[in-house]
N, C-alpha and C positions, 0 to 999 in steps of 0.2 A: 504494500500500500504506500501511497505517496501523499504529500501535503502541498497545497498551493497557497502561497502567501501573496495577498494583493494589497498594495499600498498606492494611494493616489493623492494628488494635491487637494487639500481641503477647500471648500467653497467659503467665501466671506461675503455676508455673514453665514454662519453655519446653518444648514437647513434643519428646522426643528423636527422634521420627520426622518432625517437621515438620508441614506443613499440606496438606490436600487442597483443591484449588481446581477448581471447575467453572465454566465460562463458556460463553455462547452469544450469538449475535446477538439483540438484544432483539426484533427482528421475526421471529425464527425460533427459538422456545424449545425445539424438539425437536432442534436441531442442537447437541448438548452435547459439549464437549471437557473431559476431565478430566486434570489434571496435579498434580504435587506441588512444594512448595518448602520448603527447610529454614528459611527466614526468613519474616518477616511482610511480604514484598513480592515481586512477580512482574512481569516485563515480558514481554509477548507481541508479537512483531513479525509483519510480513507479513500483516496482517489486511485484509479487503476491505470490511468494514462500518464504520460510524462510531459505533454505539451497541451496547454489550454489557452483559449482565446475568449474574449468577452467584451462587455461594455459596462460603463459606470455612468449613472445619472443621479443628479440631486432630485429628491422628492419634493416637489413644490406645493403639493396639496391639491385637492379638488380634481384628482386624476391627471394632474399635469406634472411633467418631468423636464429637466433641462436637456440640452442637446447631448446625446450619448457620446462618450469618449471611449475609444477602443483601446484594448490592451492584449498582449500575448505574454504568457509567462510559462516557466518551467515548474512542474511539480516535482519537488525533491523527495527522494526516499529518505528514510531514517526516522528517528524519534528518540524519546528518552525513556529509559527503563533502569531500575536499580534492583540490587539484591541485598537482603538482610537476613540475619540468623533469626529463625522462629523459635521452635522448641529446642531446648538444649540437647546436645548429643547424648545418645543412650545406647551403648553396646552395639555400635555400628549403624544405628538408625538415626538419620538426621532430618531436620525440617528447616526449610528456608523459604523466605517470602520474595517473590518476584513482583515488583510493582511497576505499572506502566499505564499507557493510555488505552482505554477500552477500544478494541478492534485492531490494535497494532499487533503485528506478528513478530515475536521475539525469538531469535534462535539462541538456544542455551547449550553450553558444552559442560559436560562432567568429565574431567580428566583424572585418571588414576595412574600413579607411578610408584615404583619402589623395587625392593629386592626380596625375593622369596628364597629361603633356605629350607627346603622341605625335609621333614623327618618321616613323612609318609607322602604318598601321591597327593599333590595339592593343586589348587587353582585359585584365581581371584574372580569373584562374581560381583556384579553391581547392577542395581536397579534404580532408575530415576522415574518418579511417577507423581501423579496428582489426581484428585477426584473432581476438581472443578477448575478448568475443564478436565475431562477424563483422558488421561494419556499414560503410557508406560514405555520406557526405553530400557531394554535388557541387554547386558553385554557380559560375556565370559571370556577370560583370557585362555591361552593354551595351557595344557597340562604341564606340571613340573615334576620331575622324577627325583626321588630321594638321592642324597649323596653329592649334589652340586647346586650351587646358587644360580638363580635365574632372574634377569631383569623383567619387570612388569611395566607395560605401557598400554593403557586402554582408554579410548575416547568414545563417549556417547553424545549424540546430538539430538535435539528435539526442537521443532518449531512450535511455539506456544502462542495461541491467540489470546490476548488479554480479555477476560470476560467482564461482564457487568460487575462493578465494584472495584475494578482496577488492580486486584491482587490475586496472585496464584500461589498457593502453598505447595512447594515442591518437596517431595519426600525422597530421601536417598537411603539406599541399603547397600553397603559395600562390605564384603567379607573376604578374608583370606581363609580358605579352608585348609588348615594346617594344624598339626598337633602342638606347634609352638607359634607364638606371636611373631609376625613378620614386619619388616620395615616398609610399610605402605602409607602413602599420603595421597590426598585427593583435593581437587579444587573445582569450584563451580563458577562459570563466567558467562557473561552475555557476549555473544559473537556479533550479532547485528540486530537492528530493528527495522522492519519492513525492507529487508535486504540492503539496508544502508547503514550509515554510521550511527552509533548510539551517542546522542548529544547530551546525555545527562552528565552533570558534574558530581553526582553522588557515587556511591559504591557500586561498581559493576563486576567485581570479582570477589569471591570468598575462598581464601586458602584455609587449610585445616578442616576440610569437610569431614564429617564423622566417618570413621573407619573402625571395623571390628574384626575379631578373629573367631572362627568357629573351630574350636579345638577337637571336635569329634571327627573332622574331616569328612570323608565320604568318597564315593566313586567319582572319577574324573569325567566331567560332562563334555569335554572337547571344546571347540570354539564356536560361539554363536553370537549373533548381533541382530537386534531388532530396533529400528528407529528411523528417524528422518535423515 
């Protein structure tokens, strides 16, 4: 999704009823949207095209308008989104809050890195999920054999549409299935907003994402990945 920002010279004296703005995709001039704004600027979010044209008129009252002034502008991708710790880490289960503008599509990355020294057949599994909106990303590293250390690197990605309310609770579940605890760390970060840059000046990455160890181990599941 993209956002179109329209700014134009103000009329003096300022029209008490504001301005009428008409805009349309430059490639589809019959697809006209009409709106009003009380000031000489307007921001239109959640657009699907990159180039828009339109006109601006002062509303004079009585069904009368000033002479239309034309404009053409580029709708820019991007937006603002932030991350924050929600419920405190508990035995490998973490909870984090993703906050953004309703309707924006935020691409989130969960990265896991570390070193496994198996004392039995072991692997690292991770789940990133939410119930509002409902999504799940599941990833499992390769198997590690006893007697030698192995490096772990696992990345999960998910495109999340910000729902009504503006906040998504992201739940993480990251476990090393090994009879002894392993050196594993994880981070959660925002990759992009609406396929563009994240313009937020707030926190966009959390290091030290909750990681646990399942000392009971289990049979090695092999390599899997489900996500965007």
